[in-house]
C-alpha positions as CSV (number, residue, x, y, z in Angstrom):
1,X,17.2,72.2,45.6
2,X,16.3,71.9,42.0
3,X,18.7,72.1,39.4
4,X,18.5,74.9,37.1
5,X,17.6,73.8,33.4
6,X,20.6,73.6,31.3
7,X,20.7,75.1,27.6
8,X,21.8,72.8,24.3
9,X,25.4,74.0,23.3
10,X,27.6,72.5,20.6
11,X,31.0,74.0,19.8
12,X,32.7,73.2,16.4
13,X,36.4,73.4,15.5
14,X,35.6,75.4,12.2
15,X,34.1,78.2,14.1
16,X,36.8,78.2,16.7
17,X,37.9,81.3,18.5
18,X,40.8,81.7,20.6
19,X,41.1,84.6,22.8
20,X,43.8,86.1,25.1
21,X,43.2,87.8,28.4
22,X,42.6,84.5,30.3
23,X,44.0,83.7,33.5
24,X,47.6,83.4,32.3
25,X,49.2,85.7,29.5
26,X,51.0,82.8,27.9
27,X,47.8,81.0,26.7
28,X,45.2,81.5,24.5
29,X,41.5,80.2,25.2
30,X,38.8,78.7,23.6
31,X,35.4,79.0,25.3
32,X,33.4,75.9,24.2
33,X,29.9,77.3,25.4
34,X,29.5,75.2,28.6
35,X,29.6,78.1,31.1
36,X,26.6,79.7,29.1
37,X,24.6,76.6,28.9
38,X,25.1,75.5,32.4
39,X,24.2,79.1,34.2
40,X,27.9,79.1,35.4
41,X,27.9,75.9,37.0
42,X,30.4,74.3,34.9
43,X,33.1,75.4,32.6
44,X,35.1,73.9,29.9
45,X,37.7,75.4,27.5
46,X,40.6,74.9,25.5
47,X,43.6,76.2,26.5
48,X,46.6,76.5,24.2
49,X,50.5,78.1,24.6
50,X,51.4,81.2,22.6
51,X,54.7,80.1,20.8
52,X,57.6,81.0,22.5
53,X,56.3,82.3,25.8
54,X,57.4,80.2,28.7
55,X,58.6,80.7,32.0
56,X,56.0,79.1,34.4
57,X,54.3,80.8,37.0
58,X,54.3,80.8,40.8
59,X,52.6,78.9,43.2
60,X,48.8,79.4,43.5
61,X,45.7,77.7,44.4
62,X,41.8,77.9,43.2
63,X,38.9,78.1,45.2
64,X,36.6,75.6,43.3
65,X,34.7,72.6,43.6
66,X,36.2,70.6,40.6
67,X,39.1,70.8,38.3
68,X,40.7,68.7,35.8
69,X,42.6,68.8,32.5
70,X,43.1,66.6,29.5
71,X,46.5,67.1,27.5
72,X,45.4,66.9,23.9
73,X,49.0,67.8,22.6
74,X,52.4,68.6,23.7
75,X,53.5,68.5,27.6
76,X,53.1,70.7,30.7
77,X,55.2,70.2,34.1
78,X,53.4,71.5,37.4
79,X,55.0,70.9,41.0
80,X,52.2,69.8,43.4
81,X,52.0,70.2,47.1
82,X,52.5,67.0,48.6
83,X,53.1,65.5,45.4
84,X,56.2,66.8,43.8
85,X,56.7,67.5,39.8
86,X,54.1,65.6,37.3
87,X,55.0,65.8,33.6
88,X,51.7,65.4,31.7
89,X,51.8,64.6,28.1
90,X,49.4,64.1,25.2
91,X,46.9,61.9,27.1
92,X,47.2,62.4,30.5
93,X,44.4,63.4,32.8
94,X,44.9,65.3,36.1
95,X,42.6,65.9,38.8
96,X,43.6,68.9,40.9
97,X,41.8,68.6,44.2
98,X,40.1,72.0,45.4
99,X,42.8,74.1,47.0
100,X,45.8,72.3,46.2
101,X,48.8,74.5,46.0
102,X,50.7,74.0,42.4
103,X,53.1,76.1,40.6
104,X,53.3,75.4,36.4
105,X,57.3,75.2,35.4
106,X,57.3,74.7,31.8
107,X,55.2,73.8,28.9
108,X,56.1,72.7,25.2
109,X,55.4,75.4,22.5
110,X,52.4,73.0,21.1
111,X,50.6,72.7,24.3
112,X,46.9,72.4,24.2
113,X,44.7,70.8,27.0
114,X,41.2,71.0,27.8
115,X,40.2,72.1,31.3
116,X,37.1,71.6,33.0
117,X,36.0,73.3,36.3
118,X,32.9,73.6,38.8
119,X,31.7,76.3,39.0
120,X,32.7,78.4,35.8
121,X,34.1,81.5,37.8
122,X,36.1,80.8,40.9
123,X,39.1,82.7,42.7
124,X,43.0,82.1,41.9
125,X,45.2,83.2,44.6
126,X,49.0,83.4,44.5
127,X,50.3,81.6,47.6
128,X,53.6,80.8,49.6
129,X,55.4,77.6,48.4
130,X,54.8,74.5,50.4
131,X,57.3,73.1,52.6
132,X,58.9,70.4,50.5
133,X,57.8,66.9,51.0
134,X,60.1,64.7,53.5
135,X,61.9,62.0,51.7
136,X,61.6,58.3,53.1
137,X,64.3,56.8,54.4
138,X,64.6,52.9,54.1
139,X,64.0,51.2,57.1
140,X,67.2,49.5,58.8
141,X,67.7,45.6,58.4
142,X,67.3,44.2,61.5
143,X,68.5,40.5,62.1
144,X,71.2,38.3,60.4
145,X,72.6,38.8,57.6
146,X,71.3,36.9,54.3
147,X,73.4,34.0,53.3
148,X,75.6,34.4,49.8
149,X,73.4,31.9,48.3
150,X,70.2,34.4,48.6
151,X,72.3,37.8,47.9
152,X,73.4,36.3,44.6
153,X,69.9,35.2,43.7
154,X,68.9,38.7,44.5
155,X,71.1,40.6,42.5
């Protein structure tokens, strides 16, 4: 299968335009031109929070091949199926495997992140919350008690 030719693309901060109307109403999106340049094979955009617009959103999943985000400013808190709560701050990079159920719990007013997906267009489905992961219980100690000297050294 021959790869489609890609076009050169450059997006500069001085020309930045953020738009509402993306996946989530609490965010504004800046298209970086990657979707057009790759014929829809990939997408990259900046996402920033609308000040004072919080509350998170419910459990959902995306039907795509690849999704990652890198936090540029602020923080965002997600709950991930099989992982639990994750707070990502400036400098954090998260790979969300295809189809992982997740829910955004909250974000800072100054949140800004870079998101990259393959392909550019994909389906998002609202889903039921997964069952909570079972908490591991510590193994019971079998055998004789430790001598007092070893207990004190461990403390």
